[in-house]
Structures are given as structure tokens and as C-alpha cells.
C-alpha positions in Angstrom: 3.4 -14.5 2.5 6.9 -13.1 2.1 7.8 -9.8 3.9 8.0 -7.9 0.6 4.5 -9.0 -0.2 3.3 -8.2 3.2 4.9 -4.7 3.1 3.5 -4.2 -0.4 0.0 -5.0 0.8 0.3 -2.7 3.8 1.4 0.2 1.4 -1.5 -0.6 -0.9 -3.9 -0.6 2.0 -2.7 2.8 3.2 -3.0 4.2 -0.4 -6.5 2.9 -0.7 -7.4 4.4 2.7 -6.0 7.8 1.7 -7.9 7.7 -1.6 -11.1 6.8 0.3 -10.5 9.8 2.6 -10.0 12.0 -0.4 -13.3 10.8 -1.9 -15.1 11.5 1.4 -13.8 15.1 1.3 -15.1 15.5 -2.2 -18.4 14.0 -1.3 -18.8 16.2 1.7 -17.8 19.3 -0.3 -20.4 18.5 -2.9 -23.1 17.9 -0.3 -22.4 21.3 1.3 -22.5 23.0 -2.1 -25.7 21.2 -3.0 -27.3 22.4 0.3 -26.3 26.0 -0.6 -27.7 25.6 -4.1 -30.9 24.2 -2.7 -31.2 27.2 -0.4 -30.6 29.6 -3.3 -33.1 27.7 -5.5 -35.7 27.9 -2.8 -35.2 31.7 -2.6 -35.5 32.1 -6.3 -38.5 29.9 -6.8 -40.5 31.0 -3.7 -40.0 34.8 -3.9 -40.6 37.4 -6.5 -37.9 40.0 -6.7 -38.9 43.6 -6.1 -37.1 44.4 -9.4 -39.9 42.7 -11.3 -42.3 45.4 -10.2 -40.1 48.4 -10.9 -37.8 47.6 -13.8 -38.2 45.7 -17.0 -40.2 42.7 -15.8 -39.5 40.6 -18.9 -35.8 41.2 -18.6 -35.8 40.3 -14.9 -37.9 37.2 -15.5 -35.4 36.0 -18.1 -32.4 36.7 -15.8 -34.3 35.0 -13.0 -35.1 31.9 -15.1 -31.5 31.7 -16.3 -30.2 31.8 -12.7 -32.7 29.1 -11.6 -31.6 26.9 -14.5 -28.0 27.5 -13.8 -28.5 26.5 -10.1 -30.4 23.3 -11.1 -27.7 22.4 -13.6 -24.9 22.7 -11.1 -26.9 20.8 -8.5 -27.6 18.0 -10.9 -24.0 17.9 -11.9 -22.9 17.6 -8.3 -25.4 14.9 -7.6 -24.1 12.9 -10.6 -20.5 13.4 -9.4 -21.4 12.2 -5.9 -23.0 9.1 -7.4 -19.8 8.3 -9.2 -17.8 9.1 -6.1 -19.9 6.8 -4.0 -19.4 4.0 -6.5 -15.6 4.5 -6.4 -15.7 4.6 -2.7 -17.7 1.4 -2.6 -15.0 -0.3 -4.7 -12.2 1.0 -2.6 -14.0 -0.1 0.6 -14.2 -3.6 -0.8 -10.5 -3.6 -1.7 -9.6 -2.2 1.8 -11.7 -5.0 3.4 -10.1 -7.7 1.2 -6.5 -6.5 1.8 -7.2 -6.1 5.5 -8.4 -9.7 5.6 -5.3 -11.0 3.8 -3.0 -9.1 6.1 -4.7 -10.0 9.3 -5.6 -13.6 8.3 -4.2 -16.0 10.9 -1.8 -18.1 8.9 -2.0 -21.2 11.2 -5.6 -21.6 10.1 -5.1 -21.1 6.4 -1.5 -22.1 5.6 -0.6 -25.6 6.4 3.0 -24.9 5.4 3.4 -22.4 8.3 1.7 -24.8 10.6 4.3 -27.4 9.8 7.1 -24.9 10.3 5.7 -23.9 13.7 5.6 -27.6 14.7 9.4 -27.8 14.0 10.2 -25.1 16.6 11.3 -26.2 20.0 9.9 -24.4 23.1 13.1 -22.5 23.5 13.1 -21.5 19.9 9.5 -20.2 20.3 10.7 -18.2 23.3 13.5 -16.7 21.3 11.2 -16.0 18.4 8.8 -14.0 20.7 11.7 -11.9 21.9 12.9 -11.3 18.3 9.4 -10.1 17.5 9.6 -7.8 20.5 12.7 -6.3 19.0 15.2 -7.5 21.6 18.9 -7.9 20.8 20.8 -11.2 21.1 22.5 -9.9 24.3 19.1 -9.1 25.8 17.7 -12.4 24.9 20.7 -14.2 26.3 20.4 -12.3 29.6 16.7 -12.9 29.9 17.0 -16.7 29.2 20.3 -17.1 31.1 22.2 -18.5 28.2 25.2 -17.4 26.1 24.9 -15.1 23.1 26.5 -17.8 21.0 23.6 -20.2 22.0 21.1 -17.5 21.1 22.8 -17.1 17.7 22.6 -20.8 17.1 18.9 -20.9 18.1 18.2 -17.9 15.7 20.0 -19.7 12.8 17.9 -22.8 13.5 14.7 -20.7 13.7 15.4 -18.9 10.4 16.1 -22.2 8.7 13.0 -23.9 10.1 10.5 -21.1 9.3 12.3 -20.2 6.0 13.1 -16.6 6.6 16.2 -14.6 5.9 16.3 -12.0 8.7 14.9 -10.8 12.0 12.2 -8.7 10.4 10.8 -11.6 8.5 10.9 -13.7 11.6 9.0 -11.0 13.5 6.3 -10.8 10.8 6.0 -14.6 10.8 5.6 -14.6 14.6 2.9 -11.9 14.5 1.1 -13.4 11.5 0.9 -16.7 13.3 -0.1 -15.3 16.6 3.0 -16.4 18.4 3.2 -12.8 19.6 0.5 -10.3 19.1 1.0 -6.8 17.6 1.4 -4.1 20.1 2.6 -6.3 23.0 
């Protein structure tokens, strides 16, 4: 996987996660409103307003019935909306899972081309690749390995050629993806 593809998948994953969080907010908002509606419905269906006894009972009964129907309609509408939101969230969760698996898949188990590239690296080149992935500069690498900067540059050129990358960032991604160095070290 090239760095652009990797970065694209990471961006897509983040967008899907944000969209799923937005769906969760909508679902929670609907559930709160449905609980409120259920409470109102219970009040309307289990109690008889005092107004029935005093003022126009038929008019109040009509208003009461209309209010109950209005509450039931809104509750039903929110339930249907939540069903759709749960379906969308389910699809998003599957996509998030698939993309996460692609991003985190250890390449040496699934990509024989990378395995072959790794076998081309010398022990010294692997050491340097680890330090590149850690974000060290050529000067720092040279000092830590007690070699010249020019030798480090030569090794880096050889590494780039062997693992088929164009820059340090791609090399670092390659190292992490192939567990030469773990993320967060």
C-alpha cells in the first residue's frame, strides 16, 4: 500500500468515525424525546383533565384526542428515524471495521512483496530504518551508530531502493506496517 493510499484510508476512517458519532447523537436525542413523549402520552391516557368536568366536555375530549394522536405520531416518526439511523450506523461500523483491518493488517503476513523487500535489508539497514521511523535525523542516526553522515545517507538510499519508497515518511510507514517498529514507540 502506498503512502497516499494509506493516508486516504486513514482520512476515510476518521470521516466514518465522525459520521458514526453524529448518528449516535441523533439516536440519543431521539431516544430522549421518545421518553418525554411516552411520559406525556401516559399523562394524557391515564388521567382525565379537570376541564372535562367544567368546560365543554366534547370540545376538550376532541382536543385531548388530537394531542394524544399528535404525540403518538411524533413518537412513531422518531422510532422509524432511529431504525434508519441504526441501519446506517451498522453499515458505517462495518466500513470502519474493514478499513481498520486494512490499515492495521500486518503486511509481512499478507504481502509477499513486502516480505521479499524486508529480506533484502541488511541488519544495519534495519537499524537505520527503525531510527528513520522514530523520526531521527541523519546526524542523530550517525551519532547513535558511530558512523559518518555520508554512510547513513548511503544506507538510506539503499533502503529506499530496496523497499521501493520515495521518502522518509513512506519508509516510516513501511516500517510500522511491517512491525519493524511499532507505533507509539
